Every structure is written in C-alpha cells, then in structure tokens.
Residue frames as qw, qx, qy, qz and C-alpha x, y, z in Angstrom:
[[0.446, -0.618, 0.364, 0.536, -14.16, -10.77, -18.77],
 [0.652, 0.751, 0.019, -0.100, -13.18, -9.43, -22.18],
 [0.636, -0.391, 0.460, 0.480, -10.00, -10.60, -23.78],
 [0.471, 0.794, -0.166, -0.346, -8.70, -8.85, -26.88],
 [0.774, -0.099, 0.532, 0.328, -7.01, -11.22, -29.26],
 [0.267, 0.770, -0.291, -0.500, -5.04, -9.66, -32.07],
 [0.807, 0.139, 0.525, 0.233, -4.61, -11.69, -35.21],
 [0.201, 0.800, -0.308, -0.475, -2.43, -10.66, -38.09],
 [0.857, 0.459, -0.218, -0.084, -1.16, -12.25, -41.27],
 [0.770, -0.478, 0.353, 0.233, 1.65, -14.67, -40.56],
 [0.757, 0.344, 0.302, 0.466, 3.01, -14.45, -44.09],
 [0.202, -0.725, 0.100, 0.651, 5.44, -11.74, -45.10],
 [0.065, 0.330, -0.612, -0.716, 5.56, -12.51, -48.83],
 [0.747, 0.203, -0.137, -0.618, 3.03, -13.70, -51.35],
 [0.580, 0.274, -0.764, -0.070, 4.95, -16.93, -51.73],
 [0.058, -0.116, 0.826, -0.549, 4.50, -17.66, -48.02],
 [0.571, 0.190, 0.358, -0.714, 0.77, -17.49, -48.60],
 [0.756, 0.385, -0.273, -0.453, 0.51, -19.33, -51.92],
 [0.769, 0.225, -0.589, 0.109, 3.14, -21.98, -51.14],
 [0.513, -0.700, 0.322, -0.378, 3.00, -22.44, -47.36],
 [0.713, 0.228, -0.642, 0.167, 5.60, -24.77, -45.90],
 [0.713, -0.678, -0.167, -0.054, 5.30, -23.95, -42.20],
 [0.354, -0.834, 0.422, 0.032, 8.46, -24.34, -40.17],
 [0.932, 0.076, 0.281, 0.216, 9.95, -27.04, -42.38],
 [0.177, -0.776, 0.355, 0.490, 13.40, -25.66, -43.14],
 [0.429, -0.062, 0.775, 0.460, 14.08, -28.18, -45.91],
 [0.327, 0.678, 0.643, 0.145, 10.85, -27.25, -47.66],
 [0.008, -0.940, -0.057, 0.336, 11.68, -23.56, -47.25],
 [0.305, -0.542, 0.567, 0.540, 15.08, -24.07, -48.87],
 [0.401, 0.233, 0.803, 0.375, 13.56, -26.07, -51.72],
 [0.219, 0.849, 0.477, -0.051, 10.87, -23.44, -52.30],
 [0.111, -0.880, 0.169, 0.431, 13.46, -20.65, -52.28],
 [0.394, -0.286, 0.701, 0.522, 15.69, -22.57, -54.69],
 [0.372, 0.474, 0.749, 0.276, 12.87, -23.20, -57.15],
 [0.113, 0.935, 0.296, -0.161, 11.68, -19.59, -57.00],
 [0.263, -0.724, 0.365, 0.522, 15.24, -18.37, -57.52],
 [0.396, -0.031, 0.765, 0.507, 15.72, -20.54, -60.61],
 [0.271, 0.688, 0.654, 0.160, 12.34, -19.59, -62.07],
 [0.049, -0.934, -0.122, 0.332, 12.92, -15.90, -61.30],
 [0.330, -0.528, 0.499, 0.603, 16.33, -15.89, -63.01],
 [0.347, 0.230, 0.773, 0.478, 14.83, -17.37, -66.18],
 [0.132, 0.852, 0.507, -0.018, 12.03, -14.79, -66.14],
 [0.181, -0.827, 0.153, 0.510, 14.68, -12.05, -65.90],
 [0.374, -0.151, 0.700, 0.590, 16.37, -13.57, -68.94],
 [0.251, 0.576, 0.726, 0.281, 13.06, -13.46, -70.81],
 [0.027, -0.918, -0.306, 0.250, 12.28, -9.91, -69.69],
 [0.312, -0.596, 0.342, 0.657, 15.65, -8.69, -70.99],
 [0.272, 0.061, 0.749, 0.601, 14.65, -9.81, -74.48],
 [0.131, 0.742, 0.656, 0.047, 11.26, -8.12, -74.48],
 [0.201, -0.085, 0.076, 0.973, 11.36, -4.68, -76.06],
 [0.131, 0.742, 0.630, -0.185, 8.36, -2.41, -75.79],
 [0.299, 0.533, 0.250, 0.750, 8.00, 0.55, -78.19],
 [0.360, -0.797, -0.365, 0.319, 8.25, 3.64, -76.02],
 [0.283, 0.847, -0.028, 0.450, 9.32, 7.27, -76.16],
 [0.342, 0.794, -0.327, -0.381, 12.10, 8.34, -76.48],
 [0.237, 0.426, -0.860, -0.150, 13.69, 4.88, -76.82],
 [0.805, -0.165, -0.496, -0.281, 12.30, 1.32, -76.72],
 [0.338, -0.565, 0.600, -0.454, 12.43, -0.15, -73.24],
 [0.483, 0.004, -0.875, 0.010, 12.90, -3.64, -71.90],
 [0.657, -0.575, -0.181, -0.452, 10.77, -4.92, -69.05],
 [0.676, 0.108, -0.621, 0.383, 13.72, -6.12, -67.00],
 [0.051, 0.204, -0.513, 0.832, 13.65, -3.66, -64.12],
 [0.665, -0.216, -0.043, -0.714, 9.89, -4.13, -63.87],
 [0.862, -0.039, -0.499, -0.084, 10.43, -7.89, -63.62],
 [0.451, 0.170, -0.628, 0.611, 13.08, -7.46, -60.91],
 [0.234, -0.224, 0.337, -0.884, 10.89, -5.18, -58.81],
 [0.760, -0.139, -0.145, -0.618, 7.73, -7.24, -59.20],
 [0.827, 0.026, -0.560, 0.039, 9.32, -10.67, -58.68],
 [0.346, 0.163, -0.617, 0.688, 11.36, -9.54, -55.68],
 [0.365, -0.238, 0.212, -0.875, 8.32, -7.79, -54.24],
 [0.838, -0.131, -0.228, -0.478, 6.26, -10.95, -54.45],
 [0.883, 0.018, -0.446, 0.143, 8.92, -13.42, -53.31],
 [0.631, -0.758, -0.001, 0.163, 10.86, -11.39, -50.72],
 [0.044, 0.914, -0.390, -0.105, 14.36, -9.95, -50.47],
 [0.569, -0.394, 0.705, 0.159, 16.23, -13.24, -50.20],
 [0.673, 0.385, 0.601, 0.194, 14.79, -14.65, -53.40],
 [0.322, 0.941, 0.078, -0.069, 14.99, -11.19, -55.00],
 [0.154, -0.814, 0.531, 0.177, 18.71, -10.98, -54.37],
 [0.600, -0.199, 0.759, 0.155, 19.37, -14.64, -55.18],
 [0.681, 0.554, 0.476, 0.054, 17.52, -14.65, -58.49],
 [0.291, 0.941, -0.165, -0.059, 19.46, -11.60, -59.72],
 [0.342, -0.655, 0.662, 0.128, 22.72, -13.19, -58.54],
 [0.687, 0.096, 0.709, 0.125, 21.89, -16.39, -60.45],
 [0.549, 0.801, 0.237, -0.022, 20.91, -14.37, -63.51],
 [0.075, 0.911, -0.395, -0.091, 24.26, -12.56, -63.42],
 [0.533, -0.396, 0.738, 0.123, 26.09, -15.85, -62.90],
 [0.730, 0.421, 0.533, 0.073, 24.43, -17.24, -66.00],
 [0.393, 0.919, -0.035, -0.009, 25.59, -14.19, -67.90],
 [0.235, -0.782, 0.569, 0.100, 29.14, -14.53, -66.56],
 [0.673, -0.106, 0.722, 0.125, 29.21, -18.12, -67.83],
 [0.081, -0.207, 0.639, 0.737, 28.52, -16.87, -71.34],
 [0.205, 0.538, 0.816, 0.050, 24.79, -17.45, -71.68],
 [0.093, 0.296, 0.291, 0.905, 23.10, -14.70, -73.75],
 [0.212, -0.604, -0.731, 0.239, 20.87, -13.55, -70.90],
 [0.142, -0.520, -0.171, 0.825, 21.41, -9.78, -71.10],
 [0.442, 0.822, 0.262, -0.248, 19.68, -7.21, -73.27],
 [0.316, 0.857, -0.348, -0.212, 21.61, -6.88, -76.50],
 [0.284, -0.435, 0.845, 0.126, 23.40, -10.22, -76.22],
 [0.784, -0.266, 0.209, 0.521, 24.94, -11.92, -78.07],
 [0.481, 0.783, 0.172, 0.353, 25.13, -9.01, -80.55],
 [0.036, -0.914, 0.232, -0.329, 26.95, -6.74, -78.08],
 [0.246, 0.458, -0.780, 0.348, 29.09, -9.48, -76.60],
 [0.822, -0.399, -0.335, -0.228, 28.56, -12.11, -73.94],
 [0.805, -0.218, -0.365, 0.413, 30.05, -13.12, -70.61],
 [0.479, -0.593, -0.149, 0.630, 32.54, -10.92, -68.82],
 [0.311, 0.127, 0.350, 0.874, 33.18, -8.90, -71.97],
 [0.192, -0.650, -0.483, -0.554, 29.62, -7.62, -71.76],
 [0.558, -0.702, -0.421, 0.136, 29.54, -7.30, -67.98],
 [0.489, -0.478, -0.021, 0.729, 32.56, -4.98, -67.84],
 [0.280, 0.420, 0.442, 0.741, 31.26, -2.92, -70.75],
 [0.058, -0.315, 0.013, -0.947, 29.44, 0.42, -70.58],
 [0.628, -0.420, -0.222, -0.616, 26.25, -1.02, -69.07],
 [0.588, 0.005, -0.755, 0.290, 27.99, -3.15, -66.45],
 [0.016, -0.131, 0.510, -0.850, 27.12, -0.81, -63.60],
 [0.633, -0.147, -0.106, -0.752, 23.43, -1.34, -64.09],
 [0.750, -0.042, -0.657, -0.066, 23.90, -5.05, -63.48],
 [0.310, 0.001, -0.669, 0.676, 25.22, -4.28, -60.00],
 [0.326, -0.084, 0.156, -0.929, 22.24, -2.00, -59.54],
 [0.697, -0.136, -0.532, -0.461, 19.95, -4.94, -60.30],
 [0.551, -0.103, -0.749, 0.352, 21.29, -6.75, -57.23],
 [0.027, -0.036, -0.431, 0.901, 20.61, -3.75, -55.02],
 [0.494, -0.065, -0.181, -0.848, 17.13, -3.30, -56.47],
 [0.664, -0.135, -0.703, -0.216, 16.19, -6.94, -55.98],
 [0.421, -0.166, -0.709, 0.540, 17.12, -6.91, -52.31],
 [0.064, 0.079, 0.280, -0.955, 15.58, -3.51, -51.51],
 [0.530, -0.092, -0.357, -0.764, 12.31, -4.08, -53.38],
 [0.633, -0.190, -0.749, -0.051, 11.86, -7.44, -51.71],
 [0.315, -0.168, -0.629, 0.691, 12.55, -6.07, -48.23],
 [0.207, 0.003, 0.073, -0.976, 10.21, -3.10, -48.69],
 [0.622, -0.115, -0.441, -0.637, 7.35, -5.38, -49.70],
 [0.547, -0.150, -0.803, 0.184, 7.72, -7.61, -46.63],
 [0.089, -0.079, 0.438, -0.891, 6.42, -4.89, -44.31],
 [0.177, -0.456, -0.866, -0.103, 3.07, -5.93, -42.84],
 [0.126, -0.625, -0.568, 0.521, 0.07, -3.95, -41.66],
 [0.200, 0.897, 0.317, -0.233, -1.03, -0.38, -42.29],
 [0.102, -0.789, 0.362, 0.486, 2.35, 0.77, -43.60],
 [0.702, 0.087, 0.638, 0.305, 2.51, -1.82, -46.37],
 [0.503, 0.775, 0.335, 0.183, 1.33, 0.41, -49.21],
 [0.040, -0.976, 0.209, 0.056, 3.62, 3.27, -48.18],
 [0.572, -0.501, 0.599, 0.252, 6.53, 0.86, -47.87],
 [0.703, 0.338, 0.563, 0.274, 5.83, -0.61, -51.30],
 [0.350, 0.917, 0.155, 0.115, 5.66, 2.82, -52.94],
 [0.175, -0.910, 0.369, 0.064, 8.81, 4.20, -51.30],
 [0.665, -0.354, 0.626, 0.199, 10.76, 0.95, -51.52],
 [0.716, 0.451, 0.477, 0.238, 9.98, 0.29, -55.17],
 [0.276, 0.957, 0.007, 0.091, 10.83, 3.86, -56.13],
 [0.309, -0.812, 0.488, 0.086, 14.16, 3.85, -54.28],
 [0.762, -0.104, 0.608, 0.194, 15.02, 0.40, -55.57],
 [0.658, 0.635, 0.332, 0.233, 14.52, 1.48, -59.17],
 [0.106, 0.978, -0.161, 0.080, 16.44, 4.72, -58.73],
 [0.534, -0.655, 0.520, 0.122, 19.35, 2.89, -57.12],
 [0.848, 0.279, 0.377, 0.248, 19.80, 0.87, -60.31],
 [0.457, 0.840, 0.054, 0.289, 21.03, 4.09, -61.90],
 [0.372, -0.884, 0.278, 0.063, 23.60, 5.00, -59.25],
 [0.612, -0.360, 0.600, 0.369, 26.24, 2.38, -60.13],
 [0.644, 0.539, 0.489, 0.236, 24.97, 2.46, -63.71],
 [0.221, 0.967, 0.022, 0.123, 25.75, 6.15, -64.18],
 [0.426, -0.785, 0.420, 0.159, 29.00, 6.01, -62.21],
 [0.695, -0.099, 0.628, 0.336, 30.27, 3.16, -64.38],
 [0.555, 0.676, 0.423, 0.236, 28.93, 4.52, -67.66],
 [0.015, -0.988, 0.074, 0.135, 30.57, 7.89, -67.00],
 [0.515, -0.543, 0.547, 0.375, 33.98, 6.26, -67.40],
 [0.568, 0.223, 0.679, 0.407, 33.14, 5.36, -70.99],
 [0.278, 0.854, 0.409, 0.162, 31.75, 8.72, -72.10],
 [0.453, 0.414, -0.037, 0.789, 33.64, 11.83, -73.18],
 [0.229, -0.664, -0.001, -0.711, 31.54, 14.04, -70.93],
 [0.150, 0.174, -0.807, 0.544, 32.04, 11.79, -67.89],
 [0.001, -0.352, -0.841, 0.411, 29.42, 11.60, -65.16],
 [0.278, 0.443, 0.154, -0.839, 27.55, 14.67, -66.36],
 [0.409, 0.253, -0.601, -0.638, 27.06, 13.20, -69.83],
 [0.239, -0.105, -0.965, 0.003, 26.02, 9.85, -68.38],
 [0.097, 0.385, 0.649, -0.648, 23.53, 11.50, -66.05],
 [0.365, 0.413, -0.100, -0.828, 21.98, 13.59, -68.83],
 [0.346, 0.140, -0.817, -0.439, 21.74, 10.54, -71.07],
 [0.142, -0.236, -0.938, 0.210, 19.87, 8.57, -68.43],
 [0.178, 0.442, 0.443, -0.759, 17.52, 11.41, -67.55],
 [0.378, 0.399, -0.276, -0.788, 16.62, 12.20, -71.15],
 [0.443, 0.165, -0.783, -0.403, 16.21, 8.62, -72.34],
 [0.405, -0.128, -0.901, 0.094, 15.03, 6.58, -69.38],
 [0.163, -0.035, 0.477, -0.863, 13.03, 8.84, -67.05],
 [0.656, 0.017, -0.121, -0.745, 9.61, 8.17, -68.58],
 [0.740, 0.061, -0.655, -0.140, 10.18, 4.42, -68.77],
 [0.279, 0.099, -0.760, 0.579, 11.46, 4.33, -65.20],
 [0.381, -0.030, 0.333, -0.862, 8.32, 6.05, -63.89],
 [0.755, 0.062, -0.312, -0.574, 6.03, 3.75, -65.87],
 [0.680, 0.090, -0.724, 0.068, 7.77, 0.52, -64.83],
 [0.080, 0.106, -0.691, 0.711, 7.91, 1.57, -61.19],
 [0.545, -0.002, 0.173, -0.820, 4.18, 2.29, -61.18],
 [0.786, 0.100, -0.490, -0.363, 3.47, -1.04, -62.88],
 [0.483, 0.124, -0.796, 0.343, 5.56, -2.90, -60.30],
 [0.179, -0.067, 0.542, -0.819, 3.80, -1.14, -57.41],
 [0.690, 0.056, -0.058, -0.719, 0.41, -1.93, -58.90],
 [0.716, 0.145, -0.669, -0.139, 1.37, -5.55, -59.53],
 [0.333, 0.091, -0.799, 0.493, 2.70, -6.28, -56.06],
 [0.245, 0.034, 0.497, -0.832, 0.10, -4.42, -54.05],
 [0.670, 0.094, -0.240, -0.696, -2.70, -5.55, -56.34],
 [0.654, 0.068, -0.751, -0.059, -1.78, -9.21, -55.95],
 [0.136, 0.017, -0.750, 0.647, -1.54, -8.84, -52.18],
 [0.450, 0.069, 0.225, -0.861, -5.02, -7.32, -52.15],
 [0.714, 0.121, -0.446, -0.525, -6.49, -9.98, -54.44],
 [0.604, 0.044, -0.785, 0.133, -5.11, -12.81, -52.33],
 [0.607, -0.712, -0.237, -0.261, -6.33, -11.25, -49.09],
 [0.763, -0.078, -0.338, 0.545, -2.80, -11.15, -47.69],
 [0.197, 0.338, -0.150, 0.908, -3.08, -7.47, -46.82],
 [0.487, -0.687, -0.458, -0.285, -5.88, -7.72, -44.27],
 [0.058, -0.632, 0.411, -0.654, -5.37, -5.59, -41.20],
 [0.209, -0.022, -0.885, 0.416, -5.15, -7.16, -37.75],
 [0.499, -0.500, -0.361, -0.608, -8.54, -7.64, -36.09],
 [0.121, -0.265, 0.709, -0.642, -9.58, -7.79, -32.46],
 [0.570, -0.301, -0.699, -0.308, -11.86, -10.49, -31.11],
 [0.287, -0.376, 0.487, -0.734, -13.70, -10.08, -27.83],
 [0.597, -0.220, -0.751, -0.176, -15.11, -12.84, -25.75]]
C-alpha cells in the first residue's frame, strides 16, 4: 500500500525559521517585540543614508521597509513602521531631513507627511505578500513588493498636492521625474534580498511526496 505524505515548510517568514519558538505564545510576543524595536531603529538609520543617484540623491528607507517587512512578516512590518512614526511624533530626529526641516508633528504634517502614512501601508502589504508559501512565492514577492512601494506614493502625492501651486498634477509630475528610477531600483533590491535570503536558508523548498 502506497501512502503519499506531503510535507511543506511550516514557517511563513524567515524569522520563523531562524528564530523558531514553536507554539509558545509568550516567546512569539517577545520575538515580535524585539524585531519591531530593532526594525524601527534600522528604519531610523536608513532614513539618514543618502546614496548618490540620478536625478536626486535617494535614501534607502523604502528599501529597508520592504526588505525588513518581507523577512519578518506583515505584523512586524506594520508594527515597526508604527513604532518608527511614534518615535518621530515624540520629537526624535528619525526622519530624513530632521532636525533641519523640523521634528515631531511639525514635520509629520508638512509636505512629506503623506509618505509616512504610505510607509505603514507598504510595511503591511510587503510583509503579507512575502508570507505566501509554495510555487507562488516568487510571483507574490514581485507583485507584492511592487504594489507596496507604489502605494507609498498614493497618500504621498495626495498630501503633497495640497502644498504645491500646481496641485495634484504638479505633485505627480515631481514624483515621476525625480523618484521613478530610484523606486524601480529599490524595489528590485528588496525583491532580490527577500527571495534570495529565502533561497539561501532553504525556506523556499517545494512540498515533496514520500511513498512507502
């Protein structure tokens, strides 16, 4: 008698594989808390890193959001961005251009405030897309990362349009002309990072059938 036994990865994020805690809810909460705190500080660091790029220098912040959320999952992805924004609201100079361009709520309600809301959306979506298992993982990572990055610009442009003479049209043109190339590059880097790490750790193995 032949019995087919299907085995598949039990982990849905890289952190489940590298820091396994089983069904221990307390350990899961502690792991999520630590990853959230570490992720928020890495976002702070990424906001301060400027890379020479055409047509304008770019920070690595959206790359960091996509990659970290993709590796840790949507819950940590959303929570780390929320903590990062909370730190900024308390007056810590965590954002790009702070403290020179203001800190706290004064910065958050300024022209670039909409992008901060977009960060929350991106963290959740990128993390969720990368938790898909099996044969659709790569496709999910590619589509999810791309949509997550593009959605940063939706509230960003809508909010920025209120500060510009040309309104939404001027804000849209500004984003397309200045940030398109950087957005493509950082999205590709995030996809390569997440999927590459999954491959290297063996967490992307397809289910196998065993006969006996």
